C-alpha positions in Angstrom: 20.8 -12.6 -6.4 17.6 -14.2 -4.9 15.7 -11.9 -2.5 12.9 -13.2 -0.3 10.3 -10.6 0.4 8.2 -11.0 3.5 5.0 -9.1 4.4 3.8 -10.2 7.8 0.3 -9.3 8.9 -1.6 -10.0 12.1 -2.6 -13.5 11.0 -0.9 -13.9 7.6 2.4 -13.8 5.7 2.6 -12.9 2.1 5.9 -13.7 0.3 7.7 -13.6 -3.0 11.1 -15.0 -4.0 12.6 -12.8 -6.7 15.6 -13.5 -8.8 16.8 -9.9 -9.1 19.5 -10.7 -11.8 16.7 -11.8 -14.2 14.0 -9.7 -12.5 11.9 -12.8 -12.3 9.5 -13.9 -9.6 10.5 -17.5 -8.8 7.6 -18.1 -6.5 5.0 -16.3 -4.4 2.3 -17.2 -2.0 0.5 -16.6 1.3 0.0 -18.3 4.7 -3.4 -17.3 6.1 -5.1 -17.6 9.4 -1.9 -18.1 11.4 -2.7 -19.0 15.0 -6.4 -19.4 14.4 -8.7 -22.2 13.1 -9.0 -22.8 9.4 -5.3 -22.1 8.5 -4.4 -22.5 4.8 -1.3 -22.0 2.6 -1.0 -21.1 -1.1 2.1 -21.3 -3.3 2.4 -20.2 -6.9 5.1 -20.9 -9.5 4.6 -19.8 -13.1 4.1 -22.7 -15.4 3.1 -25.1 -12.6 -0.3 -26.0 -11.0 -1.0 -23.9 -7.9 -0.2 -25.6 -4.6 -2.8 -25.2 -1.9 -3.2 -26.9 1.5 -5.2 -26.6 4.6 -2.8 -26.5 7.5 -2.7 -25.2 11.1 0.2 -22.8 11.9 0.5 -22.0 15.6 2.6 -18.9 15.1 4.5 -16.8 12.5 7.6 -18.8 13.1 5.9 -22.0 12.0 4.5 -20.1 9.0 7.9 -18.8 7.9 9.3 -22.4 8.3 6.5 -23.6 6.0 7.4 -21.0 3.4 11.1 -21.9 3.5 10.4 -25.7 3.3 8.0 -25.1 0.4 10.6 -23.1 -1.5 13.4 -25.7 -1.0 11.9 -29.2 -0.9 9.7 -31.6 -2.9 7.7 -30.7 -6.0 7.1 -27.1 -4.8 10.8 -26.3 -4.7 12.3 -23.5 -6.8 15.8 -23.5 -5.1 17.9 -26.3 -3.8 18.7 -24.8 -0.4 18.3 -21.7 1.8 21.9 -20.8 0.9 20.5 -19.6 -2.4 18.6 -16.8 -0.6 21.0 -13.8 -0.4 18.8 -11.6 1.8 15.3 -11.0 3.1 13.3 -7.8 2.6 10.6 -7.0 5.1 7.7 -4.6 4.6 7.4 -2.6 7.9 4.4 -0.3 8.3 5.7 2.5 10.6 9.1 3.9 10.9 8.0 7.2 12.5 10.5 10.0 12.0 13.4 7.6 12.6 13.7 6.3 9.0 13.5 8.2 5.8 14.7 5.1 3.8 15.2 1.4 3.9 17.8 0.0 6.3 19.7 -3.2 7.1 18.2 -4.6 10.2 20.3 -4.8 13.4 19.5 -4.6 17.1 19.2 -0.8 17.0 16.8 -0.9 14.1 14.7 -3.5 15.9 14.6 -1.3 19.0 13.4 1.6 16.8 10.7 -0.4 15.2 9.5 -1.5 18.6 9.4 2.1 19.7 7.1 2.8 16.7 4.7 0.1 17.7 2.7 2.8 19.6 2.2 4.6 16.2 1.5 1.3 14.3 0.0 -1.0 16.9 -2.0 -3.1 14.3 1.1 -3.8 12.1 4.5 -3.2 13.6 4.4 -6.0 16.2 3.5 -8.5 13.4 6.2 -7.1 11.2 8.7 -7.7 14.0 7.4 -11.2 14.4 8.3 -11.9 10.8 11.7 -10.5 11.3 12.4 -12.5 14.4 11.2 -15.7 12.7 13.5 -15.2 9.8 16.4 -14.4 12.1 15.9 -17.7 13.9 15.4 -19.9 10.8 18.0 -18.1 8.6 20.8 -17.0 10.9 23.4 -14.8 9.2 21.3 -14.0 6.2 21.0 -10.1 5.9 17.6 -8.7 6.5 16.3 -5.3 5.4 13.4 -3.2 6.6 11.5 -1.2 4.0 9.1 1.3 5.6 5.6 2.3 4.3 6.3 5.7 5.9 9.8 6.2 4.5 8.9 7.8 1.2 6.8 10.5 2.9 9.5 11.8 5.1 10.3 14.5 2.6 7.0 16.3 3.3 7.6 19.9 4.6 6.5 20.6 8.1 3.6 22.8 7.0 2.2 19.7 5.2 2.8 17.1 7.9 1.9 19.0 11.1 -1.6 19.2 12.6 -2.9 22.4 14.1 -3.0 20.9 17.6 -0.9 22.3 20.5 2.7 22.0 19.3 3.6 20.2 22.5 1.8 17.1 21.4 4.1 16.9 18.4 7.1 17.3 20.6 5.9 14.9 23.3 4.1 12.2 21.2 5.3 12.8 17.6 1.7 13.3 16.5 1.9 14.4 12.8 1.1 13.1 9.3 3.3 10.2 8.3 1.6 8.7 5.3 1.5 5.1 4.1 1.7 3.1 0.9 5.0 4.8 0.4 6.7 1.9 -1.4 3.8 1.9 -3.9 3.8 5.7 -4.4 7.6 5.6 -4.9 7.4 2.8 -7.4 4.6 4.2 -9.6 5.9 7.7 -9.6 9.3 6.3 -10.7 7.7 4.3 -13.4 5.6 7.3 -14.5 8.7 9.3 -15.1 10.2 6.5 -17.1 7.0 6.1 -19.2 7.1 9.8 -20.0 10.8 9.8 -20.8 11.6 12.5 -18.2 13.6 12.8 -15.1 11.6 12.5 -11.8 13.0 15.9 -10.6 11.3 17.6 -13.6 7.8 16.3 -12.9 4.8 17.0 -10.7 2.8 13.8 -10.3 -0.3 12.8 -8.3 -0.3 9.1 -7.5 -3.5 7.3 -6.5 -3.1 4.0 -4.7 -6.6 2.7 -4.6 -7.6 -0.6 -3.0 -9.2 -1.8 0.2 -6.8 0.8 1.7 -6.4 3.9 -0.4 -4.1 6.9 -0.4 -3.1 9.7 -2.7 0.2 11.5 -2.8 1.6 14.6 -4.4 5.1 13.8 -5.7 7.1 16.9 -6.7 10.5 16.5 -8.2 10.6 12.8 -7.3 9.9 13.5 -3.6 6.7 13.3 -1.6 5.2 16.7 -1.0 2.0 15.7 0.7 -0.2 12.7 1.1 -3.7 11.8 2.3 -3.1 9.3 5.1 -1.9 10.7 8.4 -0.8 9.6 11.8 -2.5 6.3 10.9 -3.9 4.8 7.7 -7.4 5.9 8.8 -7.1 9.5 7.4 -7.8 10.5 3.8 -10.1 9.1 1.1 -12.9 6.7 1.7 -11.7 3.0 1.8 -13.0 -0.5 2.1 -13.8 -0.4 5.8 -12.2 2.9 6.9 -14.1 6.1 7.0 -11.2 8.3 5.9 -11.2 12.0 6.9 -14.2 13.1 9.0 -15.0 15.9 11.4 -13.1 15.0 14.6 -16.1 16.2 16.7 -18.1 13.1 15.3 -15.9 10.9 17.5 -16.9 12.2 21.0 -20.5 12.8 19.8 -20.9 9.1 18.8 -19.1 7.9 21.9 -21.6 9.7 24.0 -24.7 8.8 21.9 -23.8 5.1 21.6 -22.0 4.7 24.9 -18.8 3.6 23.1 -15.3 3.1 24.5 -12.2 4.4 22.6 -11.5 0.9 21.3 -15.1 0.5 20.1 -15.2 3.8 18.2 -11.7 3.0 16.7 -13.1 -0.4 15.6 -16.1 1.3 13.9 -14.0 3.8 12.0 -11.5 1.2 10.9 -13.6 -1.9 10.3 -17.2 -0.9 9.9 -17.1 2.3 7.9 -16.0 3.4 4.4 -17.5 1.5 1.5 -19.0 -1.1 3.9 -20.4 1.5 6.2 -22.2 3.4 3.4 -23.3 0.4 1.4 -24.2 -1.6 4.6 -23.5 -4.8 2.6 -20.0 -5.0 1.1 -16.5 -3.6 1.3 -15.5 -4.9 -2.1 -15.5 -2.3 -4.9 -16.2 -5.1 -7.5 -19.6 -5.7 -5.8 -20.2 -1.9 -5.8 -19.4 -1.6 -9.5 -21.8 -4.5 -10.5 -24.5 -3.3 -8.2 -24.3 0.3 -9.3 -24.7 -0.8 -13.0 -27.8 -2.8 -11.9 -29.3 0.4 -10.5 -28.5 0.0 -6.7 -28.8 3.6 -5.5 -26.7 3.1 -2.4 -23.9 1.6 -4.5 -24.2 4.5 -6.9 -23.8 6.8 -3.9 -20.6 5.1 -2.9 -19.2 5.5 -6.4 -20.1 9.2 -6.5 -18.4 9.7 -3.1 -15.2 8.1 -4.2 -15.1 10.1 -7.5 -15.8 13.4 -5.6 -13.0 12.7 -3.1 -10.6 11.7 -5.9 -11.4 14.9 -7.8 -11.0 17.0 -4.7 -7.7 15.6 -3.6 -6.1 15.4 -7.0 -7.2 19.0 -7.8 -6.0 20.2 -4.4 -2.6 18.6 -4.9 -2.2 20.1 -8.4 -2.9 23.5 -6.9 -0.5 22.9 -4.0 2.4 21.8 -6.3 1.7 24.7 -8.8 0.6 22.3 -11.5 0.5 18.7 -12.4 2.1 16.7 -15.3 0.6 13.3 -14.7 -2.0 11.5 -12.7 -1.3 7.8 -11.9 -3.9 5.2 -11.0 -2.6 2.1 -9.2 -3.9 -0.6 -6.8 -6.8 -3.0 -7.3 -9.4 -0.3 -7.8 -7.1 2.1 -9.5 -6.1 -0.4 -12.1 -9.4 -2.1 -12.6 -12.1 0.5 -12.6 -12.2 2.4 -15.9 -15.4 4.4 -15.0 -13.7 6.1 -12.0 -10.9 7.2 -14.3 -13.5 8.5 -16.9 -15.4 10.5 -14.3 -12.3 11.9 -12.7 -10.9 12.9 -16.1 -14.2 14.7 -16.9 -14.1 16.6 -13.6 -10.5 17.6 -14.2 -10.8 18.6 -17.8 -10.2 22.2 -16.9 -6.6 21.2 -15.9 -6.0 19.7 -19.3 -6.9 16.1 -18.4 -8.4 14.1 -21.3 -8.4 10.4 -21.9 -8.8 7.9 -24.7 -11.8 5.8 -23.8 -10.7 2.9 -25.9 -7.4 2.7 -24.1 -9.1 3.3 -20.8 -11.4 0.3 -21.4 -8.4 -1.9 -22.3 -6.5 -1.0 -19.1 -8.5 -3.3 -16.8 -7.3 -6.5 -15.1 -4.3 -6.7 -17.5 -1.3 -6.1 -15.2 0.0 -3.9 -18.1 1.0 -0.3 -17.9 -1.1 2.1 -20.0 -0.9 5.8 -21.0 -4.6 6.3 -21.4 -4.3 10.0 -22.3 -5.9 11.5 -25.4 -3.3 12.9 -27.9 -4.3 16.5 -27.1 -4.2 16.1 -23.3 -1.8 18.4 -21.5 -1.9 16.4 -18.3 -1.2 12.7 -18.7 -3.3 10.0 -17.1 -1.5 6.7 -16.5 -2.5 3.3 -15.2 0.5 1.6 -13.6 0.1 -1.8 -11.7 2.1 -1.3 -8.5 4.8 -3.6 -7.6 5.8 -3.1 -3.9 7.5 -6.5 -3.7 9.9 -5.6 -6.5 10.6 -2.2 -4.8 11.3 -4.0 -1.5 13.6 -6.5 -3.3 15.5 -3.8 -5.1 16.1 -1.8 -1.9 17.2 -5.0 -0.2 19.6 -5.9 -3.1 21.0 -2.3 -3.2 21.7 -2.2 0.6 23.2 -5.7 0.8 25.4 -5.2 -2.3 26.9 -2.1 -0.7 
C-alpha cells in the first residue's frame, strides 16, 4: 500500500510517498515559497540525483499538482499513475478537544478542523488548503487527518487546565493542548521496543528538540503532561519562540514599546528564543560552533537550554513518580551530544549516566542509540523521530479497516 504524506505549511508543502508493505520511502521532497517570489521545488529518490527546480506556484493546489506530476511522470517518476496511491495522510496541527486520534476525513471532520482554526490560526488554514487540493486532484482517494494535538488528549484535567477563571475554559476552550504529538508518540513507542518492554510498564520523558521544541511525560504509553500549551509558544526556549515567561511581561512591553497584540505576538513567536538571546541566529548549529569558539552570548543560550531541559525532565520524573528512560529526538536532540552530556550530569542523582563514546557516535547518523552507561538505572536514548512514517501507519490502519 502506497501512502502519500502531506504536511502543508503557510507557504510550503513537504511530502513523502511511502510503500508501507516494504516500509520504504519511494520519494520525498518539498515545495517552497508557494504564492510568493522565488518559488522552488525539491524531489529526492534514493539512488538517483536530487531533482531541483526554481518554479513559481500561485497556490497550494498548484503545488500539490506539481508533487503528483513529479511522482508519476518523466525521469522523476516512482509510480506509473495516481491509482497506485491508496490514501493520503495529512499532518494537521490543532484538533482541539474534538480529536484524540487520527480520523478519515469527511465533511464533518473538515468542519471541525475549521472550527479549530481559531486555536491554530498559523497552521490549520494551510492544513485545510492541502486537504482541499488533494480532494480536487485525487477525487475518491481516502484522506486521513493526523493531529499534532491528538496524543496529548490523555492528559488529566489537573495537567491541562490553567488557573484562570473556569468560565474561559468553558467558553473558549482555553487549556493546554500540546503539540509534536506524532513525534512523541513515535519515539516513546520505539523506546519501549528498544528496551524490550511494554509501553504500559514504562515512564518515559521524550524531548523533541528542534527549531520548535517540546517535552512530554509519557506514563504507561499515554501522555501525562507536556510543555507546549494552548499554542506552540509555551514551554522550553526554541529557535525564535520565547517559551514560558511571566505573563505580566506581555502588557508591560506593550505599554513600554507601544505594541499592538499582533506585534507582541510576533515578537514572542518570531524574534525571541535562541534568536532573541543571541541577537544573531536561531540555528543551534551556529550556537554550538560559536560557543566552542568562546562566544559568551552563545554559551549563555546553551546554558539556558540545558537548565530548562534539566528542570522539565526532573519535574516530569517527579510528577510520574519515577522515570525509566529519557529520549532525545529532533534536529537538536539527535545532533547535539554536549546537551545530552550536561543534562545527564545534572540528573545523575536520578540514576542517569551515559557512555560518552556512544554519545559522541550518536550525531547526524539517523540511527537509534542507547547511550546509557552499563550501570545506569535510567536509560538515555537517542531516537531519530519519524512523524511521516507514523502518519502513514495511521492512514494505512484506518483505510484498511
